[in-house]
DRENRO-883316 format. One record per atom (N, C-alpha, C, O): residue number from 1; atom name; x, y, z. Coordinates in nm, 2 decimals, m for minus. Example, Ala and Ser with C-alpha at 12.3 -4.5 7.8 and 13.67 -1.06 7.14 Angstrom:
SITE_seq_atom_xx_yy_zz
SITE_1_N_1.32_m0.57_0.78
SITE_1_CA_1.23_m0.45_0.78
SITE_1_C_1.32_m0.33_0.78
SITE_1_O_1.42_m0.33_0.85
SITE_2_N_1.28_m0.22_0.71
SITE_2_CA_1.37_m0.11_0.71
SITE_2_C_1.29_0.00_0.79
SITE_2_O_1.34_0.11_0.80
// end
This chain:
SITE_seq_atom_xx_yy_zz
SITE_1_N_7.73_6.02_9.26
SITE_1_CA_7.81_6.11_9.35
SITE_1_C_7.95_6.13_9.30
SITE_1_O_8.03_6.18_9.37
SITE_2_N_7.98_6.09_9.17
SITE_2_CA_8.12_6.11_9.12
SITE_2_C_8.14_6.26_9.11
SITE_2_O_8.26_6.30_9.13
SITE_3_N_8.04_6.35_9.09
SITE_3_CA_8.06_6.49_9.08
SITE_3_C_8.11_6.55_9.21
SITE_3_O_8.19_6.63_9.22
SITE_4_N_8.05_6.49_9.32
SITE_4_CA_8.09_6.54_9.46
SITE_4_C_8.23_6.50_9.49
SITE_4_O_8.31_6.58_9.55
SITE_5_N_8.27_6.38_9.44
SITE_5_CA_8.41_6.34_9.46
SITE_5_C_8.51_6.43_9.39
SITE_5_O_8.61_6.47_9.44
SITE_6_N_8.47_6.47_9.26
SITE_6_CA_8.55_6.56_9.19
SITE_6_C_8.56_6.70_9.25
SITE_6_O_8.66_6.76_9.25
SITE_7_N_8.45_6.75_9.30
SITE_7_CA_8.45_6.88_9.36
SITE_7_C_8.53_6.88_9.49
SITE_7_O_8.60_6.98_9.52
SITE_8_N_8.53_6.77_9.57
SITE_8_CA_8.61_6.76_9.69
SITE_8_C_8.76_6.75_9.65
SITE_8_O_8.84_6.82_9.71
SITE_9_N_8.79_6.68_9.54
SITE_9_CA_8.93_6.67_9.49
SITE_9_C_8.97_6.81_9.45
SITE_9_O_9.09_6.85_9.47
SITE_10_N_8.89_6.88_9.37
SITE_10_CA_8.92_7.02_9.33
SITE_10_C_8.94_7.11_9.44
SITE_10_O_9.04_7.19_9.44
SITE_11_N_8.86_7.10_9.54
SITE_11_CA_8.87_7.19_9.66
SITE_11_C_9.00_7.16_9.73
SITE_11_O_9.07_7.25_9.78
SITE_12_N_9.03_7.03_9.75
SITE_12_CA_9.16_6.99_9.81
SITE_12_C_9.28_7.05_9.74
SITE_12_O_9.38_7.09_9.80
SITE_13_N_9.27_7.04_9.61
SITE_13_CA_9.38_7.09_9.52
SITE_13_C_9.40_7.24_9.54
SITE_13_O_9.51_7.29_9.54
SITE_14_N_9.29_7.31_9.54
SITE_14_CA_9.29_7.46_9.56
SITE_14_C_9.36_7.49_9.69
SITE_14_O_9.44_7.58_9.70
SITE_15_N_9.32_7.42_9.80
SITE_15_CA_9.38_7.45_9.93
SITE_15_C_9.53_7.42_9.93
SITE_15_O_9.61_7.50_9.98
SITE_16_N_9.57_7.31_9.87
SITE_16_CA_9.71_7.28_9.86
SITE_16_C_9.79_7.38_9.78
SITE_16_O_9.90_7.42_9.82
SITE_17_N_9.73_7.42_9.67
SITE_17_CA_9.79_7.53_9.59
SITE_17_C_9.80_7.66_9.67
SITE_17_O_9.91_7.73_9.66
SITE_18_N_9.70_7.69_9.74
SITE_18_CA_9.70_7.81_9.82
SITE_18_C_9.81_7.81_9.93
SITE_18_O_9.88_7.91_9.95
SITE_19_N_9.83_7.70_9.99
SITE_19_CA_9.93_7.68_10.09
SITE_19_C_10.07_7.69_10.03
SITE_19_O_10.16_7.76_10.08
SITE_20_N_10.09_7.63_9.92
SITE_20_CA_10.22_7.64_9.85
SITE_20_C_10.25_7.78_9.80
SITE_20_O_10.36_7.83_9.82
SITE_21_N_10.14_7.85_9.75
SITE_21_CA_10.16_7.99_9.71
SITE_21_C_10.20_8.08_9.83
SITE_21_O_10.29_8.16_9.82
SITE_22_N_10.13_8.06_9.94
SITE_22_CA_10.16_8.13_10.06
SITE_22_C_10.30_8.11_10.11
SITE_22_O_10.37_8.20_10.15
SITE_23_N_10.34_7.98_10.11
SITE_23_CA_10.48_7.94_10.15
SITE_23_C_10.58_8.01_10.06
SITE_23_O_10.68_8.06_10.11
SITE_24_N_10.56_8.01_9.93
SITE_24_CA_10.65_8.07_9.84
SITE_24_C_10.65_8.22_9.86
SITE_24_O_10.76_8.28_9.86
SITE_25_N_10.54_8.29_9.88
SITE_25_CA_10.53_8.43_9.90
SITE_25_C_10.60_8.47_10.03
SITE_25_O_10.66_8.57_10.04
SITE_26_N_10.59_8.38_10.13
SITE_26_CA_10.65_8.41_10.26
SITE_26_C_10.79_8.37_10.26
SITE_26_O_10.86_8.40_10.36
SITE_27_N_10.84_8.31_10.16
SITE_27_CA_10.98_8.27_10.15
SITE_27_C_11.02_8.15_10.24
SITE_27_O_11.13_8.13_10.28
SITE_28_N_10.92_8.06_10.26
SITE_28_CA_10.94_7.94_10.34
SITE_28_C_10.95_7.82_10.25
SITE_28_O_10.88_7.81_10.15
SITE_29_N_11.04_7.73_10.29
SITE_29_CA_11.04_7.60_10.23
SITE_29_C_10.96_7.50_10.30
SITE_29_O_10.94_7.51_10.42
SITE_30_N_10.91_7.40_10.23
SITE_30_CA_10.83_7.30_10.30
SITE_30_C_10.91_7.22_10.40
SITE_30_O_11.03_7.19_10.37
SITE_31_N_10.86_7.20_10.51
SITE_31_CA_10.93_7.12_10.62
SITE_31_C_10.93_6.98_10.59
SITE_31_O_10.83_6.92_10.54
SITE_32_N_11.04_6.91_10.62
SITE_32_CA_11.05_6.77_10.60
SITE_32_C_11.10_6.70_10.73
SITE_32_O_11.14_6.58_10.72
SITE_33_N_11.10_6.77_10.84
SITE_33_CA_11.15_6.71_10.96
SITE_33_C_11.06_6.61_11.03
SITE_33_O_11.09_6.54_11.12
SITE_34_N_10.93_6.61_10.98
SITE_34_CA_10.83_6.52_11.04
SITE_34_C_10.77_6.56_11.17
SITE_34_O_10.68_6.49_11.22
SITE_35_N_10.80_6.68_11.22
SITE_35_CA_10.74_6.72_11.35
SITE_35_C_10.61_6.80_11.31
SITE_35_O_10.62_6.91_11.25
SITE_36_N_10.50_6.74_11.36
SITE_36_CA_10.37_6.80_11.33
SITE_36_C_10.36_6.94_11.40
SITE_36_O_10.30_7.03_11.34
SITE_37_N_10.41_6.95_11.52
SITE_37_CA_10.40_7.08_11.59
SITE_37_C_10.48_7.19_11.52
SITE_37_O_10.43_7.30_11.51
SITE_38_N_10.60_7.16_11.48
SITE_38_CA_10.68_7.26_11.41
SITE_38_C_10.62_7.29_11.27
SITE_38_O_10.63_7.40_11.22
SITE_39_N_10.56_7.19_11.20
SITE_39_CA_10.49_7.21_11.08
SITE_39_C_10.37_7.31_11.10
SITE_39_O_10.35_7.40_11.02
SITE_40_N_10.30_7.28_11.20
SITE_40_CA_10.18_7.37_11.23
SITE_40_C_10.22_7.51_11.26
SITE_40_O_10.16_7.60_11.21
SITE_41_N_10.33_7.52_11.34
SITE_41_CA_10.37_7.66_11.38
SITE_41_C_10.43_7.73_11.25
SITE_41_O_10.40_7.85_11.23
SITE_42_N_10.50_7.66_11.17
SITE_42_CA_10.56_7.72_11.05
SITE_42_C_10.45_7.75_10.95
SITE_42_O_10.45_7.85_10.88
SITE_43_N_10.35_7.66_10.94
SITE_43_CA_10.24_7.69_10.85
SITE_43_C_10.16_7.81_10.90
SITE_43_O_10.13_7.90_10.82
SITE_44_N_10.13_7.82_11.03
SITE_44_CA_10.06_7.93_11.08
SITE_44_C_10.14_8.06_11.06
SITE_44_O_10.09_8.17_11.02
SITE_45_N_10.28_8.05_11.08
SITE_45_CA_10.36_8.17_11.06
SITE_45_C_10.36_8.21_10.91
SITE_45_O_10.35_8.33_10.88
SITE_46_N_10.36_8.11_10.82
SITE_46_CA_10.36_8.14_10.68
SITE_46_C_10.23_8.21_10.64
SITE_46_O_10.23_8.30_10.55
SITE_47_N_10.12_8.16_10.70
SITE_47_CA_9.99_8.22_10.67
SITE_47_C_9.99_8.37_10.72
SITE_47_O_9.94_8.46_10.64
SITE_48_N_10.03_8.39_10.84
SITE_48_CA_10.04_8.53_10.89
SITE_48_C_10.13_8.61_10.80
SITE_48_O_10.10_8.73_10.77
SITE_49_N_10.24_8.56_10.77
SITE_49_CA_10.34_8.63_10.69
SITE_49_C_10.28_8.67_10.55
SITE_49_O_10.29_8.79_10.51
SITE_50_N_10.21_8.58_10.49
SITE_50_CA_10.15_8.61_10.36
SITE_50_C_10.04_8.72_10.38
SITE_50_O_10.03_8.81_10.29
SITE_51_N_9.97_8.71_10.48
SITE_51_CA_9.86_8.80_10.51
SITE_51_C_9.92_8.94_10.53
SITE_51_O_9.87_9.04_10.48
SITE_52_N_10.02_8.95_10.62
SITE_52_CA_10.08_9.08_10.65
SITE_52_C_10.15_9.14_10.53
SITE_52_O_10.15_9.26_10.51
SITE_53_N_10.21_9.06_10.44
SITE_53_CA_10.26_9.11_10.32
SITE_53_C_10.16_9.17_10.23
SITE_53_O_10.19_9.27_10.15
SITE_54_N_10.03_9.12_10.24
SITE_54_CA_9.92_9.18_10.16
SITE_54_C_9.87_9.30_10.23
SITE_54_O_9.82_9.40_10.17
SITE_55_N_9.86_9.30_10.37
SITE_55_CA_9.81_9.41_10.44
SITE_55_C_9.88_9.43_10.57
SITE_55_O_9.86_9.36_10.67
SITE_56_N_9.97_9.53_10.58
SITE_56_CA_10.06_9.55_10.69
SITE_56_C_9.98_9.57_10.82
SITE_56_O_10.04_9.55_10.93
SITE_57_N_9.86_9.62_10.81
SITE_57_CA_9.78_9.65_10.93
SITE_57_C_9.75_9.53_11.01
SITE_57_O_9.71_9.54_11.13
SITE_58_N_9.75_9.41_10.95
SITE_58_CA_9.73_9.29_11.02
SITE_58_C_9.83_9.26_11.13
SITE_58_O_9.81_9.17_11.21
SITE_59_N_9.94_9.33_11.12
SITE_59_CA_10.05_9.31_11.23
SITE_59_C_9.99_9.34_11.36
SITE_59_O_10.03_9.28_11.46
SITE_60_N_9.89_9.43_11.37
SITE_60_CA_9.83_9.47_11.50
SITE_60_C_9.78_9.35_11.58
SITE_60_O_9.80_9.35_11.70
SITE_61_N_9.72_9.25_11.51
SITE_61_CA_9.66_9.14_11.57
SITE_61_C_9.75_9.01_11.56
SITE_61_O_9.70_8.90_11.60
SITE_62_N_9.87_9.02_11.50
SITE_62_CA_9.95_8.90_11.48
SITE_62_C_10.01_8.85_11.61
SITE_62_O_10.03_8.92_11.70
SITE_63_N_10.05_8.72_11.61
SITE_63_CA_10.12_8.66_11.72
SITE_63_C_10.25_8.73_11.74
SITE_63_O_10.31_8.78_11.64
SITE_64_N_10.31_8.72_11.86
SITE_64_CA_10.44_8.79_11.89
SITE_64_C_10.55_8.74_11.79
SITE_64_O_10.63_8.82_11.75
SITE_65_N_10.55_8.61_11.76
SITE_65_CA_10.65_8.55_11.67
SITE_65_C_10.65_8.62_11.53
SITE_65_O_10.75_8.64_11.47
SITE_66_N_10.53_8.66_11.49
SITE_66_CA_10.52_8.73_11.36
SITE_66_C_10.56_8.87_11.37
SITE_66_O_10.63_8.93_11.28
SITE_67_N_10.53_8.94_11.48
SITE_67_CA_10.57_9.07_11.51
SITE_67_C_10.72_9.09_11.53
SITE_67_O_10.78_9.20_11.52
SITE_68_N_10.79_8.97_11.55
SITE_68_CA_10.93_8.97_11.58
SITE_68_C_11.01_8.93_11.45
SITE_68_O_11.13_8.92_11.45
SITE_69_N_10.94_8.90_11.34
SITE_69_CA_11.00_8.85_11.22
SITE_69_C_11.07_8.97_11.15
SITE_69_O_11.00_9.05_11.09
SITE_70_N_11.20_8.98_11.16
SITE_70_CA_11.27_9.10_11.12
SITE_70_C_11.25_9.13_10.97
SITE_70_O_11.22_9.24_10.93
SITE_71_N_11.25_9.03_10.88
SITE_71_CA_11.24_9.05_10.74
SITE_71_C_11.09_9.10_10.71
SITE_71_O_11.07_9.18_10.63
SITE_72_N_11.00_9.03_10.77
SITE_72_CA_10.86_9.07_10.75
SITE_72_C_10.84_9.22_10.80
SITE_72_O_10.77_9.30_10.73
SITE_73_N_10.89_9.25_10.91
SITE_73_CA_10.88_9.39_10.97
SITE_73_C_10.94_9.49_10.87
SITE_73_O_10.88_9.60_10.85
SITE_74_N_11.06_9.46_10.82
SITE_74_CA_11.12_9.55_10.72
SITE_74_C_11.02_9.57_10.60
SITE_74_O_11.00_9.69_10.56
SITE_75_N_10.96_9.47_10.55
SITE_75_CA_10.87_9.48_10.44
SITE_75_C_10.75_9.57_10.48
SITE_75_O_10.70_9.65_10.41
SITE_76_N_10.69_9.54_10.60
SITE_76_CA_10.58_9.61_10.65
SITE_76_C_10.61_9.76_10.67
SITE_76_O_10.53_9.85_10.64
SITE_77_N_10.73_9.79_10.72
SITE_77_CA_10.78_9.93_10.74
SITE_77_C_10.78_10.00_10.60
SITE_77_O_10.73_10.11_10.59
SITE_78_N_10.83_9.93_10.50
SITE_78_CA_10.84_9.99_10.37
SITE_78_C_10.70_10.01_10.31
SITE_78_O_10.67_10.12_10.26
SITE_79_N_10.62_9.91_10.31
SITE_79_CA_10.48_9.93_10.25
SITE_79_C_10.39_10.02_10.33
SITE_79_O_10.31_10.08_10.27
SITE_80_N_10.42_10.03_10.46
SITE_80_CA_10.33_10.12_10.54
SITE_80_C_10.39_10.26_10.55
SITE_80_O_10.34_10.35_10.61
SITE_81_N_10.51_10.28_10.49
SITE_81_CA_10.58_10.41_10.49
SITE_81_C_10.61_10.44_10.64
SITE_81_O_10.61_10.56_10.68
SITE_82_N_10.65_10.34_10.72
SITE_82_CA_10.69_10.36_10.85
SITE_82_C_10.59_10.34_10.96
SITE_82_O_10.62_10.33_11.08
SITE_83_N_10.46_10.34_10.92
SITE_83_CA_10.35_10.34_11.02
SITE_83_C_10.34_10.21_11.09
SITE_83_O_10.28_10.20_11.20
SITE_84_N_10.39_10.10_11.03
SITE_84_CA_10.38_9.97_11.10
SITE_84_C_10.47_9.95_11.22
SITE_84_O_10.45_9.86_11.30
SITE_85_N_10.55_10.05_11.25
SITE_85_CA_10.64_10.04_11.37
SITE_85_C_10.56_10.02_11.50
SITE_85_O_10.61_9.96_11.59
SITE_86_N_10.45_10.08_11.50
SITE_86_CA_10.36_10.08_11.62
SITE_86_C_10.31_9.94_11.65
SITE_86_O_10.26_9.91_11.76
SITE_87_N_10.31_9.85_11.55
SITE_87_CA_10.26_9.71_11.57
SITE_87_C_10.36_9.61_11.59
SITE_87_O_10.33_9.49_11.61
SITE_88_N_10.49_9.64_11.58
SITE_88_CA_10.60_9.53_11.58
SITE_88_C_10.64_9.51_11.73
SITE_88_O_10.60_9.58_11.82
SITE_89_N_10.71_9.40_11.75
SITE_89_CA_10.75_9.36_11.88
SITE_89_C_10.84_9.47_11.95
SITE_89_O_10.90_9.55_11.88
SITE_90_N_10.84_9.47_12.08
SITE_90_CA_10.91_9.58_12.15
SITE_90_C_11.06_9.57_12.12
SITE_90_O_11.13_9.67_12.12
SITE_91_N_11.11_9.45_12.10
SITE_91_CA_11.25_9.43_12.06
SITE_91_C_11.28_9.50_11.93
SITE_91_O_11.39_9.57_11.92
SITE_92_N_11.20_9.49_11.84
SITE_92_CA_11.22_9.56_11.71
SITE_92_C_11.19_9.70_11.71
SITE_92_O_11.25_9.78_11.64
SITE_93_N_11.10_9.75_11.80
SITE_93_CA_11.08_9.89_11.82
SITE_93_C_11.20_9.96_11.88
SITE_93_O_11.22_10.08_11.87
SITE_94_N_11.28_9.88_11.95
SITE_94_CA_11.41_9.93_12.01
SITE_94_C_11.53_9.91_11.91
SITE_94_O_11.64_9.95_11.95
SITE_95_N_11.51_9.85_11.80
SITE_95_CA_11.61_9.82_11.70
SITE_95_C_11.64_9.94_11.62
SITE_95_O_11.56_10.00_11.55
SITE_96_N_11.77_9.99_11.63
SITE_96_CA_11.80_10.12_11.56
SITE_96_C_11.78_10.11_11.41
SITE_96_O_11.72_10.21_11.36
SITE_97_N_11.81_10.00_11.35
SITE_97_CA_11.79_9.99_11.20
SITE_97_C_11.65_10.00_11.16
SITE_97_O_11.61_10.07_11.07
SITE_98_N_11.56_9.93_11.24
SITE_98_CA_11.42_9.93_11.21
SITE_98_C_11.36_10.07_11.23
SITE_98_O_11.28_10.12_11.15
SITE_99_N_11.39_10.13_11.35
SITE_99_CA_11.34_10.26_11.38
SITE_99_C_11.38_10.36_11.28
SITE_99_O_11.30_10.44_11.23
SITE_100_N_11.51_10.36_11.24
SITE_100_CA_11.56_10.46_11.14
SITE_100_C_11.49_10.44_11.00
SITE_100_O_11.46_10.54_10.93
SITE_101_N_11.46_10.32_10.97
SITE_101_CA_11.39_10.29_10.84
SITE_101_C_11.25_10.34_10.85
SITE_101_O_11.20_10.40_10.75
SITE_102_N_11.19_10.33_10.96
SITE_102_CA_11.05_10.38_10.98
SITE_102_C_11.05_10.53_10.98
SITE_102_O_10.96_10.59_10.91
SITE_103_N_11.14_10.59_11.05
SITE_103_CA_11.14_10.74_11.06
SITE_103_C_11.18_10.80_10.92
SITE_103_O_11.13_10.91_10.89
SITE_104_N_11.26_10.73_10.84
SITE_104_CA_11.29_10.78_10.71
SITE_104_C_11.17_10.79_10.62
SITE_104_O_11.16_10.89_10.54
SITE_105_N_11.07_10.70_10.64
SITE_105_CA_10.95_10.71_10.56
SITE_105_C_10.84_10.79_10.63
SITE_105_O_10.76_10.85_10.56
SITE_106_N_10.84_10.79_10.76
SITE_106_CA_10.73_10.85_10.83
SITE_106_C_10.78_10.91_10.96
SITE_106_O_10.80_10.85_11.06
SITE_107_N_10.82_11.04_10.96
SITE_107_CA_10.89_11.11_11.06
SITE_107_C_10.83_11.09_11.20
SITE_107_O_10.90_11.08_11.30
SITE_108_N_10.70_11.09_11.21
SITE_108_CA_10.64_11.08_11.34
SITE_108_C_10.64_10.94_11.40
SITE_108_O_10.60_10.91_11.51
SITE_109_N_10.69_10.84_11.32
SITE_109_CA_10.70_10.70_11.37
SITE_109_C_10.80_10.69_11.48
SITE_109_O_10.79_10.60_11.56
SITE_110_N_10.88_10.79_11.50
SITE_110_CA_10.98_10.79_11.61
SITE_110_C_10.90_10.78_11.75
SITE_110_O_10.96_10.73_11.84
SITE_111_N_10.78_10.83_11.75
SITE_111_CA_10.70_10.83_11.88
SITE_111_C_10.67_10.68_11.91
SITE_111_O_10.64_10.65_12.03
SITE_112_N_10.67_10.59_11.81
SITE_112_CA_10.64_10.45_11.84
SITE_112_C_10.76_10.37_11.87
SITE_112_O_10.75_10.25_11.89
SITE_113_N_10.88_10.43_11.87
SITE_113_CA_11.01_10.36_11.90
SITE_113_C_11.01_10.33_12.05
SITE_113_O_10.95_10.40_12.13
SITE_114_N_11.08_10.22_12.09
SITE_114_CA_11.09_10.19_12.23
SITE_114_C_11.21_10.25_12.29
SITE_114_O_11.24_10.23_12.41
// end
């Protein structure tokens, strides 16, 4: 069974590498405060962030904390040419800077402003 041990080790290494890559892509640093709850929330946010950076349409089903991430929303607005405005939090739909950025790319995005 040494081969199965190696395959488990390899799989574990791939998962850890994927998490590190997602954290880097999302611009997050690894947490060291020891709080499992905050680590889980940050990890979940990092995974959503990485996914939305790859496909802005995922904002539609993202948790509210992700839809309220100003930097992520800016990126989604840019990559979607303004169409992502309809999926962001109501606070950011009412944010003048975010709305103007969306309208600059996609004029009809104004209809999605709050």
